[in-house]
N, C-alpha and C positions, 0 to 999 in steps of 0.2 A: 453408583454404576460401575461396571467393569471397565478398567482403563483401556483406552484405545492404544494399541501397540504400534509405534511409529518406527519406520526406517527413514534415516536422514540421507538424502542424496547430496554428497559433497561435504567437504570439510570447510566450507566458506566461513568467514569471520562472523557473519550474522548468525549462522547456525551455532558456532562454538560459543560465542559470547552472549547470545540473547535467547535464541529459540530453544536450544537444547536445555539450558538451565531453566527456562520457563516450563518446559514439559516435565522436567524432573521435580519442579516445585509444586505441581498441582496433582491431585489424586486422579484426575480424569485421563491422564496421559502416562505412557510408559515408553521410553526409548529403548528399543531392543536391537537396533542394527544401524550401521553407518557404512556408506560406500564412497569410494574415491577412485579415480583413475590411477592414483598413486597408492598402491597397496600399503607401502610403509607408512604413508601419511594417515591412511585409514586406521591402521593398527595403532599408531601413536595416539591419535585423537580418541579412539575407542578406549585405550588404556587410561588416558588422562581423565576422561569424562565418565568412566565406568559404564561403558556400553558393551553389552555381552558379545555381540557379533560384528565383524567387519568384513567388507567385501570389496572386490576390485572393480565392480561395475554395477549399474542399476539392474541389469538383467540377472546377474548372479544374486543380488539382494532380493529380487522379486521371487526367486525360487525358495526363499525362506518362508515357510508357512506361518511363522510367528508374526510376520509383518502384515498389519491390516491397512495401514495408511502410510503415505509417503509425503515427506516435506521436501520441497524443491527450492533451493536457494542458488542455483547455478546461473551462469550468464544468461541474459535475456533471450538470446537466439536459440537457446536449448529448451526453453520451458515447454513449448507445446508438444514437441516430439516426445520428450520424457514423460510428460503428464499423460499423453495418450498411451504410451507403453505401460505405465502404471495402471491406468484404467483397464486396459485390455487384459491385464494380469489380475484384475479383480480387486485393486486397491483404491481406496479413497485418496484424494490429492489436495494438499494445502500448498499452493504455489506462490512464490514471491512475486511482487509486482515488478514491472508490468507483466501481465499474463503472457503476452507475446510481442512480436515486433509490429504487428498491425492487426486490424479487425478481422481480416479474412483468416488469419492464423487462429485467432481466438474463436471464430465461428467453427473452425474445424474441430477444435477441442470441445466446444459446446455440443457438437453433433456426437462426439464420442461419449460425452457425459450423458446425453439423453439416451444413447443406445445401451449404456450400462446401468443407468439409474444410481450410480455412485455419487458421493459428495465430491464436489470440486469448488474450491473457493480461493480467491485472490487474497494474499496475506497482507492486508493493510491494517497494521496493528493499531493505528490511530483511531479507527472507527470503534474500537472496543474500550477506549479510555473513558472512565466515568465523567471526566470533564467535557469531552466531546459530546457524549450522550446528554449531559445537562445543558450544553449550549443549544443542542437541537430542541430540547424540551422548552427552553426559554423562547425560542422562535415560535414554536407551536402554541405556546400560551398566549401569544399576542402582545406580550409586554413591550416589544420593540415596535409595535404597529405593523404596517406593511413593510417587510424587509425588501429593499431594492438593490442594495450594494454589498458586495463582499470584496474586500481587498486582502490578498494573502500572498505571502512570499516564503521561500525556503532557499537559502543559499548556504554553501559550505566552502571551506578552503581545503581543497584536495590537492596537496602539493606532490603527489606521487604520479609522475608521468607514465609509469608502467601500469597503473591501475586499469582494470577492465573498463571502467567508465569512460576512458579516453580512446577506446578501440571501437570504431564504427562497425566492424565485422561481427562484433559480439553484442551489438545493440546498445552501445554506450551512448552517453550524451546527457545533457542537463535535464531535458524534458522527461526522459524515462526514469531518471534517478531522483531528482528533486522537484522539478516543475510539476510532476504528477501529483504531488501532495496538495498544493493549492487547488488543482482541478478537482481532486477527490473531496476536498473540504467543501467546495461550492456544491457539488452534486449531493453530498451528504446533508448539508444544512438547508439547501433549497428543496431537497427531496424531489428533484426533477432532473431532466437531462437538457443540456444546451442544444440550441439549434443552429448556432453560427459561431465561427471562430475568426479572430484576427490576431496575428502573431508575428513576431520577428525573432530570428536567431542571431547570436554571435558565434562564429566558428573559429577554431584554431587555425584552420586552413580550408581552402575550397573543398577538399575531400575529407576533412576531419569532422569530428563530432561537434555538435552544438555545445558550447561551454556556458552559454546563457540563453535564456528564453524569457520573453515578456509578451503579454498580450491581453486580450479580452475574450471572454466567452459570453454569449447572449443566451439568456434563459427566457422561457415564456413569462408573460406578465410584466414585461418591462424591467426585468431584473438582470443584473450582470455581475460577472467576476472580473476584476482587474488582478492580474497575477504576474509573478516573476519567479525565476529559479536560476541558480548559477552554481558552477562547480569551483570557481576560482575567486570567490569573494569572501568577505568576513561572514562568520556564522550569523545567521538571522533567520528566525522562523516565527511568524505571528499571523493571526487572523483578526481582521476587523470587520464587523458586521454593522450596517447602518440601516435603520428603519425610519418610519415616519414619526415614531414616538420615542426613539432612543437609540443607543449605540452600545455595542458589546465588543470587548477585546479579549483574545486568548493569546497572551504572550508565551513564548517558548512552546509553540503549539504542536510541533511534530515529535520532538525527541526529548521530552522532559525527563529529568532524573527520576528513577524509581524510588529514590530515597528522600525526595523533597516534595513538599506540598506544591500544588499548582493552583492557579487562580483564574477566575473570570472577572473582568471589570465591566461594570454597567454604569452608563451615564444617561440621565434623562434628556428629553428633547431640547429643553431650554437651558441646559447647564453649559453655557458657552465656555466657561473658564475652569471646568472640572472641579467645581467646589463641592459637589455632592456625589462623588463617584462611590458606588457600592462595590465592595470586593467580596466575592464568594470564594471561599477557600475549600480545597479538596485535599484529603490526606494523601500521602504517597501511594502510588499505584503502579504496578508493573503491567503495562499494556500488552506485552507479549504473553503474560500469563492469562490475561482475560481472553486474548485471541485464541490460544490453543485450547483453553478450557471450553470455549464456546464451540469451536470446530468439533471437538471430541463429543460434546453433548449432541450436536447435530448428527454426527455419525451414528450415535447410539439411539437416535430417534427421540431423545428427550425433549428437544426443541426443534423448531423449523429453522433451516439454514437462513440466517439473516442476510448473508451476502452470497447469493447463488451466482453461478457462472454468467447468467444473463446480465448481471450488473457489470461484470468485468468486460463483457463484450461491448456494452454501451460506453464504458470508459475508454476502450480502445478506439472506438469511432471518434470520440472527441479528440484523442491524441492524434489520430490520422489527420483530422481537419486542421489542427494546429500546425502540424508538419507541412501540410499542403499550403496553408496560408503563408507560412514563413518562406517557402520555396517560390511561391508565385507573387508574393507581395499583394495579396488580395484577400477580401473577406470571403470565407468559405462556408457554404451551408453544410450542415451535418445531416447525413442521411437523405440528402436531397438528390 
């Protein structure tokens, strides 16, 4: 297929280190432009990464007819307005998570997507990793019996107090940066949406961001997710799934090295002492390459978009309920 020509909005680290290299590594994508509010920064990154054109703003980049799609890795509070501007200029949008600050913002973007008919997807790279897809297939197969529990966490040690993740006005906080991954894991593996949330936050200060989140999401069929996320803890990311006939673990579940194999560990129902654990091994995979390749193929109409904006809106409703629960100290119904 003809490569989809991308413009990159911002010189953010995730764009420089992960997404742009992924786009350059696959035949389905071509990076033709980058923009930044700092023109010198845009020019420097464009030169370093061999990007043909650089611009001082999104609006300027959108006047470049070569740009067919825009990748947005800016602070969370910018996502919706920038995505709508790109859509109204006739460009498809791949936007970093979370899609917005709350569900009503995401719904505004959804309306713009429906009006234009263009592709918009939330950039959760984990959902494209072969191991995550295999884990979902294992659940679908019935090997674990009726799956009732998912335990998941993602914590990092971010020791940079100037990082945007510690700025509430930019949409920072543990939930939107790391806690969102366990929530996504449960929605992905259960293939369903939660109906209630109970959660608690730890904050740096009364008006500061949440630096840690923990809680439970309830799903239909007496299923639940126990989750946590933190910005100032030791690195830890794993998923454990328990069913009536077995147990499954995905260690290093969110950000595995693209140069190392990954594993799924399976244990039978009665294996109390882990004496017969089966390990399924997956060759090294770059989940960002899988993500951008899939998005480009959806843009070209070769496949149906696996993660349309409606999914992102549902995810934002769950995050809203988690925030409300933490603020009120109460169990919150989602969508009720």
